[in-house]
N, CA and C of each residue as an Amber inpcrd file, in Angstrom:
protein
   249
  -4.9640000  32.0240000  19.2600000  -4.2240000  31.4540000  20.3620000
  -4.1870000  29.9280000  20.1900000  -3.0130000  29.3350000  20.3350000
  -2.8400000  27.8930000  20.1710000  -3.3930000  27.1450000  21.3800000
  -3.9920000  26.0170000  21.0940000  -4.4960000  25.1540000  22.1580000
  -3.3430000  24.2890000  22.6520000  -3.0960000  24.2600000  23.9670000
  -1.9830000  23.4400000  24.4570000  -2.2550000  21.9510000  24.2290000
  -1.1920000  21.2340000  23.9250000  -1.2980000  19.7950000  23.7210000
  -1.2020000  19.1100000  25.0780000  -2.1660000  18.2700000  25.3700000
  -2.1870000  17.5420000  26.6310000  -1.8200000  16.0920000  26.3570000
  -0.8080000  15.6040000  27.0440000  -0.3840000  14.2220000  26.8890000
  -1.1200000  13.3690000  27.9130000  -1.7250000  12.2960000  27.4410000
  -2.4190000  11.3720000  28.3310000  -1.4620000  10.2330000  28.6510000
  -1.2520000   9.9960000  29.9400000  -0.3290000   8.9520000  30.3730000
  -1.0920000   7.8190000  31.0500000  -0.4170000   6.7050000  31.2310000
  -0.9810000   5.5400000  31.8960000  -0.9820000   5.7500000  33.4070000
  -1.9910000   5.2090000  34.0760000  -1.9440000   5.1370000  35.5340000
  -0.9400000   4.0380000  35.8930000  -0.5470000   3.9740000  37.1360000
   0.4050000   2.9460000  37.5570000  -0.1630000   1.5520000  37.2930000
  -1.4230000   1.3480000  37.6160000  -2.0570000   0.0490000  37.4150000
  -2.1160000  -0.3220000  35.9320000  -2.4840000   0.6300000  35.0740000
  -2.5380000   0.3770000  33.6300000  -1.1520000   0.0280000  33.0940000
  -0.1470000   0.7990000  33.5180000   1.2170000   0.5860000  33.0430000
   1.7470000  -0.7750000  33.4930000   1.5430000  -1.1040000  34.7640000
   2.0350000  -2.3800000  35.2830000   1.3690000  -3.5630000  34.5790000
   0.1100000  -3.4090000  34.1830000  -0.5910000  -4.5060000  33.5090000
  -0.0230000  -4.7710000  32.1160000   0.6790000  -3.8140000  31.5390000
   1.2530000  -3.9760000  30.1910000   2.7240000  -4.4010000  30.2330000
   3.3290000  -4.3850000  31.4010000   4.7340000  -4.7470000  31.5360000
   4.9600000  -6.1770000  31.0400000   5.9080000  -6.3540000  30.1280000
   6.2220000  -7.6610000  29.5560000   5.4020000  -8.0290000  28.3310000
   4.4020000  -7.2180000  27.9910000   3.5480000  -7.5630000  26.8520000
   4.2490000  -7.2780000  25.5220000   3.8660000  -8.0530000  24.5190000
   4.4140000  -7.8980000  23.1730000   3.5530000  -6.9090000  22.3890000
   4.2130000  -6.0760000  21.5860000   3.5250000  -5.0690000  20.7780000
   4.0770000  -5.0920000  19.3590000   3.3560000  -4.4460000  18.4470000
   3.7870000  -4.2930000  17.0530000   3.5140000  -2.8520000  16.6450000
   4.4490000  -2.2620000  15.9140000   4.2600000  -0.8830000  15.4540000
   3.2560000  -0.8400000  14.3030000   2.2690000   0.0640000  14.4050000
   1.2870000   0.2580000  13.3310000   1.8240000   1.2180000  12.2850000
   2.6690000   2.1290000  12.7330000   3.2640000   3.1360000  11.8570000
   4.7580000   3.2180000  12.1700000   5.5230000   3.8260000  11.2920000
   6.9490000   4.0240000  11.5540000   7.1150000   4.9920000  12.7240000
   8.0300000   4.6410000  13.6350000   8.2610000   5.4440000  14.8420000
   9.7600000   5.6130000  15.0460000  10.2550000   6.8240000  14.9460000
  11.6690000   7.1290000  15.2270000  12.6380000   6.1270000  14.6070000
  12.4810000   5.8500000  13.3190000  13.3810000   4.9490000  12.6220000
  12.9900000   3.4810000  12.6950000  11.9560000   3.1740000  13.4570000
  11.4440000   1.8020000  13.5380000  10.3160000   1.6870000  12.5190000
  10.4370000   0.8170000  11.5230000   9.3960000   0.7020000  10.4950000
   8.0970000   0.1070000  11.0490000   7.0160000   0.3480000  10.3610000
   5.7420000  -0.2780000  10.6970000   5.9050000  -1.7900000  10.6170000
   5.2470000  -2.5100000  11.5290000   5.2600000  -3.9650000  11.5200000
   6.3110000  -4.6090000  12.3980000   7.1770000  -3.8200000  13.0220000
   8.2350000  -4.3740000  13.8760000   7.6550000  -4.7010000  15.2520000
   8.0940000  -5.8200000  15.8190000   7.6330000  -6.2220000  17.1430000
   8.5860000  -5.7380000  18.2290000   8.0450000  -5.6670000  19.4240000
   8.8340000  -5.2880000  20.5830000   8.1280000  -5.7360000  21.8470000
   8.7290000  -5.4450000  22.9920000   8.1560000  -5.7860000  24.2890000
   8.2230000  -4.5710000  25.2130000   7.2110000  -4.4370000  26.0470000
   7.2220000  -3.4060000  27.0840000   8.1600000  -3.9170000  28.1790000
   9.2980000  -3.2670000  28.3440000  10.3280000  -3.7570000  29.2520000
  10.4480000  -2.9610000  30.5430000   9.8740000  -1.7580000  30.5510000
  10.0490000  -0.9070000  31.7300000   8.9870000   0.1830000  31.7420000
   8.7760000   0.7590000  32.9200000   7.8540000   1.8800000  33.0960000
   8.6530000   3.0890000  33.5230000   8.1810000   4.2610000  33.1710000
   8.8450000   5.4990000  33.5730000   7.7800000   6.4520000  34.1000000
   7.8870000   6.8110000  35.3830000   6.9240000   7.7380000  35.9750000
   7.3320000   9.1620000  35.6020000   6.6020000   9.7480000  34.6700000
   6.9070000  11.0690000  34.1410000   6.3750000  12.1590000  35.0710000
   5.2220000  11.8960000  35.6400000   4.6070000  12.8050000  36.6070000
   3.9090000  11.9300000  37.6470000   3.4670000  12.5220000  38.7170000
   2.8140000  11.7380000  39.7750000   1.6620000  10.9180000  39.1880000
   1.7700000   9.5890000  39.3180000   0.8150000   8.6260000  38.7790000
   0.5580000   8.8290000  37.2880000   1.5740000   9.2590000  36.5620000
   1.5120000   9.4080000  35.1050000   2.6990000   8.6940000  34.4910000
   2.4460000   7.5180000  33.9440000   3.5170000   6.6430000  33.4820000
   3.5550000   6.5440000  31.9600000   4.7660000   6.3400000  31.4520000
   4.9640000   5.9930000  30.0550000   5.5820000   4.6070000  30.0090000
   5.3400000   3.8870000  28.9220000   5.8780000   2.5510000  28.7310000
   7.1370000   2.6360000  27.8740000   8.1390000   1.8640000  28.2350000
   9.3610000   1.7910000  27.4430000   9.3320000   0.4860000  26.6700000
   9.3680000   0.6090000  25.3450000   9.3380000  -0.5520000  24.4560000
  10.7420000  -0.8020000  23.9260000  11.1880000  -2.0540000  24.0410000
  12.4450000  -2.4850000  23.4280000  12.0810000  -3.2370000  22.1620000
  12.6080000  -2.7750000  21.0390000  12.2730000  -3.3440000  19.7310000
  13.1320000  -4.5520000  19.4220000  12.5790000  -5.4740000  18.6250000
  13.3200000  -6.6660000  18.1850000  14.3540000  -6.3060000  17.1260000
  14.1810000  -5.1660000  16.4750000  15.0680000  -4.7130000  15.4090000
  16.3330000  -4.0690000  15.9840000  17.4720000  -4.4970000  15.4770000
  18.7400000  -3.8690000  15.8480000  19.0740000  -2.8050000  14.8060000
  19.5270000  -1.6570000  15.2580000  19.9900000  -0.6110000  14.3550000
  21.4490000  -0.3490000  14.7020000  22.3120000  -0.5760000  13.7230000
  23.7560000  -0.4910000  13.9010000  24.2040000  -1.3570000  15.0840000
  23.5780000  -2.5490000  15.1830000  23.9610000  -3.5090000  16.2090000
  23.4380000  -3.2210000  17.6020000  22.5660000  -2.2170000  17.7440000
  22.0840000  -1.8320000  19.0710000  20.5670000  -1.9670000  19.1700000
  20.1010000  -2.4020000  20.3380000  18.6640000  -2.4520000  20.6280000
  18.1310000  -1.0350000  20.7250000  16.9480000  -0.8550000  20.1950000
  16.3080000   0.4540000  20.2220000  15.1880000   0.4560000  21.2580000
  15.0240000   1.5890000  21.9260000  13.9820000   1.7650000  22.9360000
  13.2250000   3.0580000  22.6420000  11.9170000   3.0100000  22.8560000
  11.0880000   4.2060000  22.7240000  10.1260000   4.2870000  23.8980000
   9.8220000   5.5240000  24.3100000   8.8750000   5.7990000  25.3760000
   7.5290000   6.1260000  24.7420000   6.4450000   5.5790000  25.3220000
   5.1040000   5.8230000  24.7920000   4.1480000   6.2430000  25.9010000
   3.5370000   7.3990000  25.7100000   2.4280000   7.8020000  26.5660000
   1.2190000   6.9660000  26.1430000   0.1370000   7.0810000  26.8580000
  -1.0610000   6.2970000  26.5300000  -1.6060000   6.6720000  25.1520000
  -1.6660000   7.9640000  24.8680000  -2.1990000   8.3770000  23.5670000
  -1.2550000   7.9870000  22.4240000   0.0630000   8.0800000  22.6320000
   1.0190000   7.6350000  21.6110000   0.9260000   6.1250000  21.4020000
   0.7670000   5.3850000  22.4890000   0.6480000   3.9310000  22.4060000
  -0.5390000   3.5580000  21.5210000  -1.6820000   4.1720000  21.7880000
  -2.8930000   3.8550000  21.0160000  -2.7610000   4.2570000  19.5480000
  -2.0370000   5.3260000  19.2860000  -1.8690000   5.8100000  17.9190000
  -0.8300000   5.0000000  17.1360000   0.2260000   4.5570000  17.8130000
   1.3800000   3.9670000  17.1170000   1.5100000   2.4490000  17.2170000
   0.9130000   1.8410000  18.2480000   1.1620000   0.4270000  18.5200000
  -0.1280000  -0.3850000  18.5850000   0.0320000  -1.6930000  18.4240000
  -1.0680000  -2.6220000  18.6700000  -0.4980000  -3.7870000  19.4810000
  -1.3700000  -4.4070000  20.2600000  -0.9390000  -5.5750000  21.0230000
  -0.6610000  -6.7140000  20.0670000   0.4030000  -7.4310000  20.3280000
   0.8030000  -8.5850000  19.5180000   0.2120000  -9.8200000  20.1860000
  -0.5380000 -10.5710000  19.4540000  -1.2080000 -11.7600000  20.0370000
  -0.4260000 -13.0080000  19.6820000
C-alpha cells in the first residue's frame, strides 16, 4: 500500500514574513534553471491557514515573466534565501 504524500504549507504568519523577499533556485524548477533569482510576490491560501508562496522569477521565457507556487517543503528543497 502506498504512503500518501503530505504537503507541508506555510502558516499565514510564516508566509507573510517572506512576502517581498528575494530567493534563488537551488535546482532547476519547471524550466527555471538553478541559480536564477526571484521574489516572493504573493501568497495563495490553498487550505485553511495553509499558504503557498508565489515566486516571480527575474528570467523571462519567450518575453514573459514566470511564476511558480511553492509549499513550505518545496521551498526548502528548491530555493534558498538571497542575501
